C-alpha positions in Angstrom: 78.8 84.0 88.7 81.5 81.5 88.6 84.8 81.5 90.7 87.1 82.6 87.5 84.5 85.6 86.9 84.3 86.6 90.4 88.3 86.3 90.6 88.7 88.7 87.9 86.3 91.2 89.3 87.9 91.0 92.6 91.3 91.4 90.8 89.9 94.5 89.0 88.6 95.9 92.3 92.2 95.5 93.7 93.8 97.5 91.3 91.2 100.4 91.2 88.3 100.1 93.7 86.9 103.7 93.6 84.5 105.9 91.2 85.2 109.4 91.5 81.7 111.3 91.7 81.1 114.7 90.4 77.9 115.6 91.9 78.5 119.3 92.9 78.6 120.7 89.2 76.4 123.7 90.5 77.5 127.0 91.4 78.8 127.5 94.9 79.3 130.3 97.5 82.1 129.1 99.8 80.8 129.6 103.4 84.6 130.3 104.2 86.2 132.7 102.1 83.0 133.7 100.1 84.3 132.7 96.8 81.9 131.5 94.0 82.9 128.6 92.2 81.7 125.6 90.5 82.6 121.9 91.6 83.1 120.0 95.0 85.6 122.1 96.6 86.6 125.9 96.7 89.7 126.4 94.8 90.7 129.4 96.7 90.9 127.6 100.4 89.9 124.3 99.7 86.9 123.9 101.9 84.1 121.3 100.9 81.0 122.6 99.4 79.2 120.7 101.8 80.2 122.7 104.8 77.7 125.1 106.1 76.1 126.0 109.2 76.7 123.2 112.1 74.1 120.4 112.2 73.6 117.2 113.3 75.5 115.6 110.4 78.3 118.1 110.7 78.5 117.6 114.5 78.8 113.9 113.6 81.5 114.2 110.8 83.4 116.5 113.5 83.2 114.0 116.0 84.1 110.9 113.8 86.9 112.8 112.4 88.8 112.7 115.6 88.9 108.8 115.3 89.7 108.6 112.0 86.2 108.0 110.6 85.5 110.9 108.7 85.5 110.9 104.8 89.0 109.1 104.7 87.8 106.6 106.9 90.6 104.7 109.1 88.4 101.6 109.1 87.9 102.0 105.0 91.9 102.3 104.7 92.4 99.1 106.9 89.8 97.3 104.8 91.8 98.2 101.9 95.3 97.4 103.6 94.0 94.0 104.2 92.6 93.2 100.7 95.0 95.3 98.2 97.9 96.2 100.6 100.4 96.8 97.5 97.8 98.7 95.1 97.1 101.3 98.3 100.4 101.8 99.4 101.6 102.4 95.8 98.6 105.0 95.1 99.8 106.7 98.2 103.1 107.1 97.4 102.3 108.2 94.0 100.3 111.2 95.1 96.7 109.5 95.5 96.4 110.7 99.4 93.0 112.2 99.7 91.1 108.7 99.6 93.8 107.4 102.3 94.0 107.9 105.9 97.4 109.2 106.9 99.9 106.1 107.8 101.6 108.1 111.0 98.1 108.7 112.4 96.7 105.4 111.3 99.6 103.6 113.2 99.1 105.9 116.3 95.0 105.2 116.5 95.8 101.4 116.0 98.6 101.4 118.9 96.4 103.3 121.3 93.4 100.8 120.6 95.7 97.7 120.7 97.3 99.0 124.2 93.5 99.9 125.7 92.1 96.7 124.5 95.1 94.7 125.9 94.7 96.3 129.0 91.0 96.2 129.6 91.0 92.4 128.7 94.1 91.6 131.1 96.1 90.0 128.2 99.1 92.7 128.6 99.6 91.1 132.3 102.9 89.1 132.2 103.6 86.3 134.7 106.3 87.8 137.1 109.7 85.5 136.9 111.9 86.0 139.7 115.3 87.4 138.2 118.6 85.0 138.8 120.9 87.9 138.4 121.1 90.7 140.7 121.1 93.3 137.8 120.0 93.1 134.2 122.0 94.1 131.3 121.0 97.2 129.4 120.2 95.0 126.2 117.8 93.0 128.4 116.2 96.4 129.7 115.8 97.3 126.2 114.4 94.1 125.2 111.8 94.3 127.9 110.7 97.6 127.0 110.1 96.3 123.5 107.9 93.6 124.8 105.9 95.8 126.8 105.4 98.1 123.7 104.5 96.3 121.0 103.6 98.8 118.6 107.1 100.4 119.0 108.8 97.1 118.7 106.6 96.5 115.6 108.0 99.9 114.1 111.3 99.2 114.8 111.2 95.8 112.9 109.5 97.1 109.9 112.0 100.2 109.9 114.7 97.6 109.5 113.3 96.5 106.4 113.5 99.8 104.9 117.3 99.9 103.7 117.0 96.1 102.2 113.6 97.1 100.5 115.1 99.8 98.8 118.3 98.1 97.8 116.5 94.9 96.4 113.5 96.5 95.0 115.2 99.8 93.5 114.8 98.7 90.0 111.2 97.2 90.0 108.9 97.2 87.1 106.4 99.5 88.9 108.5 101.7 91.0 111.7 102.1 89.2 114.2 103.9 91.7 112.0 104.3 94.7 113.1 106.9 97.4 114.0 106.0 101.0 111.4 108.3 102.2 108.7 106.1 100.2 110.4 103.2 101.7 109.4 104.9 105.4 105.9 105.3 104.0 105.7 101.8 102.9 107.1 100.3 106.2 104.4 102.8 108.3 101.6 101.1 106.2 103.0 97.7 106.9 103.6 98.5 111.0 100.0 99.2 111.0 98.8 95.9 109.2 101.5 93.8 111.4 100.1 95.4 114.6 96.4 94.4 113.3 97.9 91.0 112.7 99.3 90.9 115.9 96.1 92.1 117.6 93.9 89.1 115.9 96.6 86.8 116.7 96.4 87.3 120.7 92.8 85.8 120.2 94.0 83.0 117.6 96.6 81.7 119.9 99.2 82.4 117.8 98.6 80.4 114.8 98.3 83.5 112.5 102.1 84.6 112.9 103.0 83.1 109.3 100.3 86.1 107.7 103.1 88.6 108.2 105.4 87.0 105.8 102.5 86.2 103.4 101.2 90.0 103.6 104.9 91.2 103.0 105.2 89.1 100.1 101.6 90.2 98.7 102.5 93.7 99.4 105.6 93.8 97.4 104.6 91.7 94.6 101.3 94.2 94.0 103.6 97.1 94.7 106.6 96.5 92.8 105.5 94.2 89.9 108.1 91.4 89.9 106.7 87.8 89.1 106.4 84.8 91.9 109.9 84.1 92.3 111.3 87.5 91.9 109.3 88.7 94.7 109.7 85.6 96.7 113.7 85.4 96.9 113.7 89.1 97.5 111.3 89.2 100.1 113.0 86.5 102.0 116.4 88.1 101.6 114.7 91.6 102.9 113.8 89.3 106.1 117.3 87.7 106.4 118.9 91.1 105.9 116.5 92.7 108.6 117.5 90.0 111.1 121.0 90.4 110.4 120.5 94.4 111.1 118.8 93.6 114.3 121.9 91.3 115.2 124.2 94.0 114.6 122.4 96.7 116.6 122.3 93.7 119.4 126.1 93.5 119.1 126.4 97.3 119.2 124.4 97.5 122.3 126.6 94.6 124.0 129.5 96.3 122.9 128.8 99.8 124.5 127.0 99.1 127.5 127.5 95.3 128.2 131.2 94.6 128.3 131.8 97.2 131.2 132.9 95.3 134.8 134.0 92.4 133.3 137.6 92.7 134.7 140.8 91.4 132.8 138.8 89.5 130.2 137.2 92.9 128.8 139.8 93.4 126.3 139.3 90.0 124.7 135.4 90.5 124.7 135.6 93.9 123.0 137.9 92.3 120.2 135.2 89.5 120.0 132.6 92.0 119.6 134.5 94.2 117.2 135.3 91.4 115.1 131.8 90.0 114.8 130.7 93.6 113.9 133.0 93.7 111.2 132.1 90.5 109.9 128.5 91.4 110.0 128.7 94.4 108.5 130.7 93.0 105.5 128.1 90.4 104.8 125.3 92.9 105.1 126.9 95.2 102.6 127.7 92.3 100.5 124.1 91.2 100.3 122.5 94.7 99.6 125.5 95.2 96.7 124.5 91.7 95.0 120.8 92.3 95.6 121.0 95.9 93.8 123.3 94.6 91.0 120.7 91.6 90.0 117.8 94.3 90.2 119.9 96.5 87.7 120.9 93.7 85.5 117.0 92.6 85.5 116.1 96.0 84.9 118.4 96.5 81.5 117.3 93.2 80.5 113.7 94.0 80.7 114.4 97.7 79.2 116.2 95.8 76.1 113.4 93.4 75.5 110.9 96.0 75.5 112.8 98.1 73.0 113.2 95.0 70.6 109.5 94.6 70.4 
């Protein structure tokens, strides 16, 4: 098999890697509700036709289910998240959820695994640095907490991508007018993927950090269907807008907590913070509005071209 044939086969697998078996076509009596049916699952209670008395196989399945290694294996979902992130996320938000591990549970287990490995390996211990100030600000304490809890910091970073993704990709070819709940689900999957990259990056001396941007681009291109440049500038704008939103949160925290006790200069500091906050909010709104208008115009142009053909 040459490289071109292998790549085409790989791309076909990315779009749809599953074959749906129909192996239980005989008549079954449900062990749970005693309903007689034909198929893989009981239409009354939903229990699998394979369920019966507890044996070694079912006991193994019960134990593996706790750690996400049952029929909807977490390892299988992570494997798909690595090789076909956009297609997998698209299938989940479109309703094909029986073959995918739940994103919230997957993120929780991944964060727990990350914390345990970092603690046992000793890589979570930081060098104690003497404080130059007697008291830390509330913002410093918040940043220290995020540094000590990478899973929450990763989730906070990805959640800041929900609004810009919704605005810039709202009129995409594949997921036209996707909703904010769908956007939150997308970022839950991306949080797990970025946490996996962060975990591997700990053992790779930090040179894998660029994969975060690469995977966002790959996921968004597979998920939303824009071409190379359309996906690239929207993805980079999402990152810039997310960074801008983090700065706005930084200014808000400083405005609420860190201007106290300054003395006579407190009034000028508050005015400066408010001015910066207003300017950043206007800049953020302008980026989101312009991005949404470009997406709407591109969608209308694409629709008109399809009607004329």
